[in-house]
N, C-alpha and C positions, 0 to 999 in steps of 0.2 A: 673139345680140348685138343690142342695141337701138341704132339709129343714127338720127340726124336727117337732114334733107334735104341738109345740107352734110356730105359724107362725108370722114372723115379717111383718111389712107393706110392705117392699120391696119384700118379698116372695109372699104376696097376689097380688101385682101388677104383678109379673112375672106369677103367675098362671092365672090371668085375661087375660094376653096377649098371653098365650100359646094356641096352637092348640091341643096339646096332653100333658097329665100329667101322668107320669109313677109312680105308687105307688108300691114300692118294699117292700115285707114283707117276713118273714120266716114262716114256718109251725109250729109255736108253739103258745101257748095261748097268750103270751105277744105280739108277732108280729101281730096276728089277732086282738087283742084288739086295738093296735095302728092303724091298718088299719081301723077298725071301727070308731075310733075317727077322723081320717083323712077324711074318706068319709063323716061323719056327718058334719064336719066343712066346707068342700068344697061345699057340697050340700046346706048347710045353707046360705052360702054367695052368692049362686046363680049360681055356676058353673054347666054346664050341664054334666050329667053322661056320655054322649057320648065321652067326652074328656079323660076320665080316662082309663088307661091301667094298669092292675094288673100283676105284675111279682112276682113269687114265687122263692125266693132264697133258695138254699139248699133243694129243694123240694123232694129229695130222702132220707131225714133224717127220721128216724123211731121215730116219736113223737106222733103217734096216730091220726093225722089229715092228710087229703089229699086235693087235689085241689077241689074235688066235695064238701067237707065240707065247704070250704071257699066260693064257688059259692052259695051254698044253704043258708048259714047263712047271707052272705053279699049282696045277690041278685045282684051279679055282676060277669061277666065272667072273668076267669083267662086267660090272653092272652099269657103268656109264663112261662116256668119253667126252 
């Protein structure tokens, strides 16, 4: 399921029933900010961090950030690029 940062009730039910939740972001400030909001929201509603998989889209872009920056700031492992 594709969801925005503002989760509907049906999206929350899907997340609750999911074994794995892929969070796709880009390596820019806006993308990382949205990832941060998503992680905060999903952790706040009680979803375990172990379900999350982080995917960096366009990770070869030259924007001044790299995967290690995301891992350090978000305290979560990047699973794919």
